[in-house]
Backbone bond lengths (Angstrom), bond angles and torsions (degrees), N, CA, C in turn:
res aa  C-N    CA-C-N  psi(-1)  N-CA   C-N-CA  omega(-1)  CA-C   N-CA-C  phi
1 M - - - 1.427 - - 1.527 110.69 -
2 K 1.303 115.41 -37.72 1.448 119.90 178.93 1.536 111.01 -63.72
3 S 1.324 118.43 -38.82 1.456 120.98 -179.90 1.529 110.88 -68.12
4 R 1.334 116.86 -33.83 1.465 120.05 178.21 1.529 110.60 -66.90
5 L 1.314 117.86 -39.21 1.466 122.07 178.39 1.528 110.74 -66.32
6 S 1.306 116.37 -42.72 1.461 118.19 179.65 1.533 110.87 -68.74
7 H 1.345 116.81 -30.87 1.465 120.75 176.83 1.532 110.66 -67.44
8 I 1.311 118.40 -43.20 1.461 122.60 177.87 1.526 109.28 -65.14
9 S 1.277 115.51 -42.61 1.450 119.72 -179.86 1.534 109.96 -63.06
10 T 1.319 118.18 -41.08 1.462 121.96 178.38 1.523 110.46 -66.36
11 S 1.334 118.23 -40.50 1.465 121.69 177.86 1.515 111.00 -63.09
12 R 1.312 116.58 -41.57 1.473 120.08 179.00 1.527 110.47 -67.20
13 K 1.317 115.86 -39.32 1.462 119.30 178.39 1.529 110.09 -63.03
14 L 1.331 116.05 -43.65 1.451 120.74 179.48 1.533 111.29 -63.30
15 A 1.337 116.86 -43.49 1.464 121.19 178.66 1.527 110.52 -63.62
16 L 1.305 117.08 -40.43 1.466 121.66 178.66 1.535 110.11 -64.59
17 L 1.329 116.61 -42.84 1.450 120.92 179.41 1.533 111.15 -63.69
18 V 1.337 117.24 -43.46 1.458 121.62 177.98 1.530 110.11 -62.61
19 G 1.325 117.08 -42.36 1.465 121.38 178.64 1.517 111.66 -62.22
20 V 1.319 117.58 -43.11 1.467 121.55 179.66 1.531 109.89 -65.13
21 L 1.329 117.22 -44.67 1.466 120.04 178.98 1.525 111.54 -63.60
22 L 1.319 117.69 -39.12 1.454 121.83 177.73 1.527 110.91 -62.80
23 C 1.316 116.57 -46.19 1.483 120.95 177.96 1.528 110.54 -61.70
24 L 1.323 117.19 -42.04 1.459 121.36 179.24 1.531 110.54 -63.28
25 G 1.326 116.87 -41.37 1.465 121.07 177.70 1.518 111.64 -62.81
26 I 1.314 117.93 -41.40 1.469 121.97 178.71 1.522 110.46 -64.03
27 V 1.328 116.94 -43.88 1.463 120.88 179.98 1.533 110.13 -62.57
28 I 1.332 117.89 -44.42 1.472 121.03 179.13 1.525 110.46 -63.37
29 A 1.338 117.25 -42.08 1.464 120.50 179.03 1.524 111.11 -61.43
30 I 1.320 117.15 -42.05 1.474 120.82 179.26 1.530 110.14 -64.86
31 L 1.323 117.03 -44.42 1.466 120.63 -179.58 1.532 111.23 -64.64
32 E 1.321 118.36 -37.55 1.465 121.79 176.62 1.519 111.16 -66.90
33 K 1.331 116.01 -43.59 1.469 121.24 -177.93 1.526 110.88 -62.56
34 T 1.320 117.59 -39.18 1.463 121.05 -179.19 1.522 112.78 -82.54
35 G 1.335 117.08 -6.59 1.462 119.88 178.70 1.510 113.35 82.09
36 T 1.315 118.22 10.57 1.459 121.51 -179.64 1.520 110.97 -70.79
37 T 1.332 116.23 -37.24 1.458 120.32 179.26 1.516 109.82 -119.75
38 N 1.309 114.90 169.03 1.457 121.64 178.62 1.525 108.43 -136.56
39 I 1.320 116.12 47.60 1.457 121.16 -175.22 1.518 111.47 -77.33
40 L 1.317 117.48 -43.60 1.453 121.31 -171.43 1.521 113.99 -84.79
41 R 1.325 119.07 -24.67 1.457 121.31 -178.78 1.520 110.16 -77.28
42 M 1.308 114.23 147.05 1.461 119.85 178.57 1.528 108.66 -76.22
43 P 1.318 117.69 140.05 1.462 119.15 177.53 1.528 110.63 -66.14
44 Q 1.337 115.96 149.55 1.456 120.75 -179.06 1.524 110.13 -77.52
45 T 1.318 114.46 145.84 1.456 119.46 173.87 1.528 107.89 -77.22
46 A 1.308 116.16 169.35 1.471 120.43 179.22 1.528 110.48 -60.74
47 E 1.332 117.34 -38.85 1.467 121.66 179.49 1.526 110.40 -65.44
48 Q 1.341 117.34 -43.25 1.463 120.96 178.89 1.526 110.88 -63.80
49 K 1.327 117.06 -39.80 1.463 120.57 177.82 1.524 110.41 -63.38
50 K 1.350 116.73 -40.54 1.462 121.46 -179.83 1.522 110.51 -64.06
51 V 1.343 116.80 -43.21 1.460 121.05 179.22 1.532 110.11 -64.66
52 T 1.330 116.72 -42.88 1.465 120.89 179.06 1.528 110.69 -62.58
53 Q 1.329 116.70 -44.54 1.462 120.24 179.47 1.522 111.25 -64.55
54 Q 1.344 117.38 -39.21 1.463 120.84 179.04 1.528 110.17 -64.94
55 A 1.337 117.06 -41.86 1.462 120.62 179.08 1.527 110.46 -63.91
56 E 1.330 116.88 -41.07 1.467 120.16 178.04 1.525 110.92 -64.69
57 A 1.340 116.94 -40.15 1.464 120.57 179.29 1.524 110.58 -65.75
58 E 1.344 117.50 -40.80 1.461 120.77 177.63 1.519 111.02 -64.09
59 K 1.319 116.49 -41.08 1.462 120.64 179.60 1.533 110.23 -64.65
60 K 1.331 116.39 -41.21 1.467 120.41 179.09 1.536 110.50 -65.35
61 A 1.336 116.59 -43.54 1.468 120.42 179.05 1.520 110.39 -63.14
62 D 1.329 116.35 -39.75 1.463 121.13 178.68 1.527 110.58 -63.16
63 T 1.317 116.07 -45.83 1.463 120.74 179.96 1.528 110.75 -61.64
64 E 1.333 116.83 -44.28 1.457 120.68 179.92 1.531 111.26 -65.19
65 A 1.326 116.97 -40.59 1.466 120.40 179.72 1.525 110.84 -65.54
66 K 1.325 116.20 -42.82 1.465 119.53 178.45 1.525 110.76 -63.29
67 Q 1.338 116.23 -43.48 1.464 119.46 -179.69 1.524 110.34 -63.56
68 S 1.331 117.20 -41.71 1.457 121.29 178.07 1.529 110.58 -61.97
69 F 1.322 116.65 -43.57 1.463 121.58 178.50 1.524 110.43 -61.60
70 L 1.337 116.24 -43.93 1.463 120.01 179.73 1.528 111.03 -66.83
71 D 1.339 116.70 -39.97 1.467 120.03 178.01 1.528 110.82 -62.37
72 D 1.334 116.43 -43.92 1.465 120.39 178.64 1.527 110.29 -63.32
73 S 1.320 117.25 -38.22 1.464 121.42 -179.51 1.524 110.87 -66.88
74 Q 1.317 116.60 -37.94 1.464 120.04 -179.15 1.527 111.39 -68.24
75 K 1.322 117.24 -28.53 1.467 120.35 177.92 1.516 111.10 -65.75
76 T 1.333 116.78 -28.00 1.452 120.04 -177.26 1.519 113.06 -99.84
77 T 1.337 117.83 -2.45 1.460 119.87 178.88 1.516 109.75 -83.49
78 P 1.322 118.43 154.39 1.457 121.21 -179.12 1.534 110.80 -63.48
79 S 1.333 114.80 153.78 1.464 118.77 178.48 1.527 109.87 -71.66
80 Q 1.309 115.75 168.86 1.462 121.48 -178.41 1.533 111.38 -63.32
81 D 1.349 118.08 -27.14 1.459 121.40 -177.99 1.531 111.70 -74.83
82 T 1.325 117.12 -24.26 1.446 120.92 -178.47 1.521 109.46 -82.60
83 P 1.328 117.81 125.68 1.461 118.49 179.26 1.526 110.39 -65.35
84 V 1.313 115.19 136.18 1.455 121.18 -179.76 1.517 107.87 -108.64
85 S 1.331 115.99 124.42 1.455 118.92 178.76 1.520 109.12 -82.35
86 E 1.300 115.44 147.07 1.457 120.81 178.27 1.531 108.50 -67.93
87 P 1.340 117.23 134.60 1.457 118.13 178.85 1.522 110.75 -66.66
88 Q 1.316 115.02 139.90 1.451 120.64 178.51 1.519 108.56 -85.79
89 P 1.341 118.23 147.60 1.457 120.59 -177.98 1.521 113.46 -55.38
90 N 1.325 118.28 -32.18 1.460 119.84 -178.93 1.531 112.19 -84.29
91 Q 1.337 118.05 2.10 1.451 122.07 179.61 1.525 112.01 -108.41
92 S 1.300 118.04 31.28 1.457 121.71 179.47 1.517 109.94 -68.03
93 N 1.320 114.87 144.97 1.446 120.30 -177.46 1.522 108.78 -142.57
94 L 1.332 116.85 147.03 1.458 123.07 -179.62 1.515 109.16 -128.80
95 N 1.338 116.60 125.84 1.459 122.31 173.36 1.521 107.84 -116.75
96 L 1.322 116.07 135.92 1.450 122.68 -175.38 1.520 109.46 -124.00
97 D 1.335 116.75 133.37 1.463 122.02 177.92 1.526 107.47 -130.53
98 V 1.342 116.44 113.94 1.464 122.25 -178.03 1.517 107.75 -117.74
99 K 1.339 116.55 128.48 1.458 119.39 176.77 1.518 110.49 -151.73
100 Q 1.329 113.65 152.84 1.451 120.13 177.14 1.510 107.90 -97.88
101 E 1.325 115.09 128.52 1.461 121.43 177.02 1.513 107.27 -126.15
102 G 1.321 116.25 98.96 1.461 120.23 -178.68 1.514 110.93 67.76
103 E 1.304 116.40 -120.81 1.466 122.19 -176.44 1.523 112.42 -95.23
104 T 1.340 117.45 11.65 1.459 121.11 -175.92 1.523 110.69 -130.65
105 V 1.333 115.40 138.97 1.460 121.34 170.77 1.524 105.96 -100.28
106 T 1.331 116.71 120.75 1.459 122.47 -177.65 1.516 109.35 -107.63
107 V 1.326 115.99 133.70 1.455 122.24 179.19 1.527 107.42 -118.67
108 L 1.331 115.56 118.19 1.462 121.43 179.98 1.526 108.62 -113.31
109 T 1.322 115.11 143.94 1.457 119.99 -176.74 1.516 110.77 -129.76
110 K 1.317 114.46 152.79 1.462 121.74 174.88 1.519 106.34 -137.55
111 L 1.324 115.54 118.64 1.461 121.68 -177.01 1.519 109.14 -116.49
112 S 1.312 116.76 126.22 1.464 119.30 174.13 1.525 108.03 -111.83
113 G 1.307 115.61 143.75 1.459 120.45 179.87 1.517 113.42 77.92
114 V 1.332 117.58 13.38 1.464 122.48 -179.15 1.526 108.31 -129.60
115 S 1.332 116.31 132.49 1.464 118.21 -179.72 1.522 113.76 -116.15
116 S 1.331 117.70 -23.85 1.467 118.80 179.26 1.515 109.86 -155.74
117 G 1.316 114.58 158.81 1.457 120.67 -179.90 1.505 110.62 148.19
118 E 1.337 115.55 -156.97 1.454 120.86 -176.32 1.524 110.77 -133.27
119 C 1.325 114.94 144.86 1.459 122.30 177.59 1.529 108.65 -112.40
120 V 1.327 116.31 136.60 1.464 121.50 176.13 1.525 107.10 -125.41
121 L 1.316 115.82 122.23 1.457 122.01 -179.55 1.517 108.32 -108.08
122 K 1.329 115.92 129.00 1.462 120.33 178.01 1.522 107.91 -126.06
123 A 1.324 115.43 129.81 1.464 121.89 175.53 1.515 107.24 -115.28
124 Q 1.354 116.33 129.01 1.457 119.63 -175.61 1.519 110.34 -136.62
125 N 1.336 114.26 137.92 1.460 122.64 175.92 1.522 105.89 -140.63
126 G 1.328 116.75 96.90 1.458 120.70 -176.46 1.526 109.98 64.49
127 S 1.321 116.80 -123.01 1.463 120.23 -179.84 1.525 112.25 -88.09
128 K 1.335 117.47 -10.24 1.469 120.59 179.14 1.524 109.24 -85.65
129 S 1.343 115.99 135.83 1.460 118.85 176.34 1.520 109.41 -153.80
130 T 1.319 114.11 158.31 1.459 121.98 175.60 1.516 107.70 -142.50
131 E 1.313 116.11 152.01 1.466 120.49 -177.06 1.527 109.76 -139.31
132 Q 1.337 115.64 141.37 1.461 122.39 176.73 1.522 108.89 -135.34
133 Q 1.333 115.87 153.58 1.463 121.38 177.97 1.521 109.52 -125.64
134 A 1.332 115.83 151.27 1.466 121.67 176.83 1.522 108.32 -155.87
135 Q 1.306 115.73 157.34 1.460 121.70 177.64 1.525 109.63 -86.34
136 I 1.309 116.02 158.23 1.461 121.70 174.21 1.524 108.06 -79.51
137 I 1.312 115.72 135.55 1.462 121.66 175.99 1.520 107.30 -104.55
138 Y 1.333 116.22 118.67 1.464 120.52 -178.36 1.520 110.06 -78.98
139 Q 1.322 116.01 137.20 1.454 124.52 172.29 1.517 106.62 -138.04
140 P 1.325 118.45 147.13 1.474 120.12 -175.61 1.529 113.97 -57.97
141 E 1.328 118.29 -41.28 1.461 120.69 -176.86 1.524 111.86 -79.91
142 F 1.317 116.87 -40.25 1.460 122.81 176.16 1.516 107.83 -164.35
143 S 1.302 115.89 155.83 1.461 121.36 177.44 1.519 108.74 -100.14
144 S 1.329 115.90 170.19 1.457 120.03 176.71 1.517 109.19 -152.07
145 C 1.313 114.89 163.42 1.460 119.15 173.15 1.530 106.92 -74.68
146 A 1.313 116.72 151.35 1.463 120.96 -175.78 1.521 112.42 -55.90
147 G 1.289 118.87 -21.15 1.457 120.57 174.19 1.514 112.32 126.10
148 F 1.304 114.59 143.30 1.452 120.27 179.94 1.517 109.26 -133.34
149 N 1.316 115.29 129.50 1.453 123.11 170.51 1.509 107.21 -129.38
150 I 1.311 116.37 133.34 1.461 120.23 176.94 1.520 106.93 -125.07
151 A 1.320 116.05 124.93 1.461 120.19 178.15 1.524 109.49 -66.50
152 K 1.319 116.26 139.37 1.462 121.65 178.89 1.529 109.72 -56.45
153 S 1.331 116.74 -35.55 1.461 120.70 -179.79 1.528 111.86 -64.86
154 T 1.326 117.97 -26.96 1.464 121.78 177.43 1.522 110.15 -72.10
155 L 1.315 116.69 -41.17 1.461 120.75 -177.60 1.519 112.28 -81.13
156 G 1.301 115.18 -54.65 1.459 119.64 -172.44 1.516 109.75 93.33
157 V 1.299 116.27 164.64 1.465 122.47 -177.54 1.526 109.20 -73.35
158 G 1.333 115.52 142.69 1.458 119.76 176.63 1.510 112.43 143.25
159 Q 1.318 115.89 -178.05 1.467 123.34 -179.82 1.527 108.63 -88.99
160 W 1.317 117.30 119.78 1.468 123.33 -176.32 1.521 110.09 -115.98
161 Q 1.311 115.68 140.65 1.462 122.07 172.79 1.527 106.71 -100.43
162 I 1.313 116.36 115.81 1.459 122.36 -179.58 1.525 107.38 -101.75
163 T 1.327 117.05 123.08 1.461 121.87 -179.27 1.519 109.41 -125.37
164 L 1.320 115.73 128.46 1.460 121.56 176.80 1.517 108.31 -112.02
165 T 1.314 115.98 127.19 1.457 121.88 176.34 1.518 107.56 -118.57
166 V 1.327 116.22 124.88 1.454 122.68 -179.84 1.521 108.02 -111.87
167 T 1.320 115.30 126.78 1.464 120.96 175.22 1.520 107.09 -114.31
168 T 1.331 115.93 115.54 1.453 120.38 -177.61 1.524 110.19 -78.30
169 S 1.324 115.44 165.40 1.468 119.55 179.44 1.528 111.19 -65.69
170 S 1.343 117.86 -20.35 1.466 121.05 177.55 1.535 111.98 -85.87
171 G 1.353 116.77 -2.00 1.458 120.25 177.68 1.514 114.61 97.24
172 Q 1.325 118.05 -4.88 1.463 121.46 179.02 1.535 109.30 -70.73
173 T 1.328 117.33 143.52 1.459 121.73 179.56 1.524 109.32 -119.72
174 L 1.329 115.31 129.06 1.466 122.59 175.37 1.518 106.74 -119.17
175 S 1.325 117.10 143.52 1.455 119.87 -179.76 1.517 109.66 -145.59
176 Q 1.316 114.93 142.22 1.462 120.08 176.35 1.517 107.85 -149.67
177 G 1.323 115.85 144.90 1.457 121.23 179.60 1.500 111.58 -126.06
178 Q 1.311 114.30 158.70 1.446 120.48 178.21 1.515 107.84 -151.78
179 S 1.318 116.42 142.52 1.443 121.39 179.27 1.524 108.81 -94.91
180 L 1.331 116.70 143.00 1.471 120.76 -179.41 1.523 108.61 -143.23
181 E 1.329 115.73 131.32 1.443 119.75 173.71 1.528 108.57 -93.44
182 V 1.324 115.66 115.02 1.466 121.14 178.90 1.509 107.06 -86.71
183 K 1.323 115.08 125.52 1.483 120.94 -177.12 1.506 110.98 -108.43
């Protein structure tokens, strides 16, 4: 009889232990899913941290450059009191602004008379070239390409010809180029 009691007691202890471990596992899973803890993920190496920080810095520089470009554009747009005529399809226009900011080359665009389509950016220096694509983002005052950032390390130092080609959803093609010396 004594062995039967100790067997039941051991079974209950085991069931209690399994229940506690299960509850603990659920709590850890919830905390990981919500981002509260970082127990299960592997810590980043110094190189991974550097790459992450560089990407964040490039994203911040891109955001600031775009905001500055938009702010400058708004200064030159008509006031709300001035009636604005709707752009005609044959009056499409493309403005391109290319500049190097630190380790990033930022390309900003301003499209008038265009509401949708695709942008293709090509950077070429002799036999070296790179290409990126983005969709047009419609805005009431003017549209723009979704944005282009090229890391200086991708291009390399030298004189680059930057060409943007925009193909609208109606089939119209706009193109503009600009030369940039990457330092």
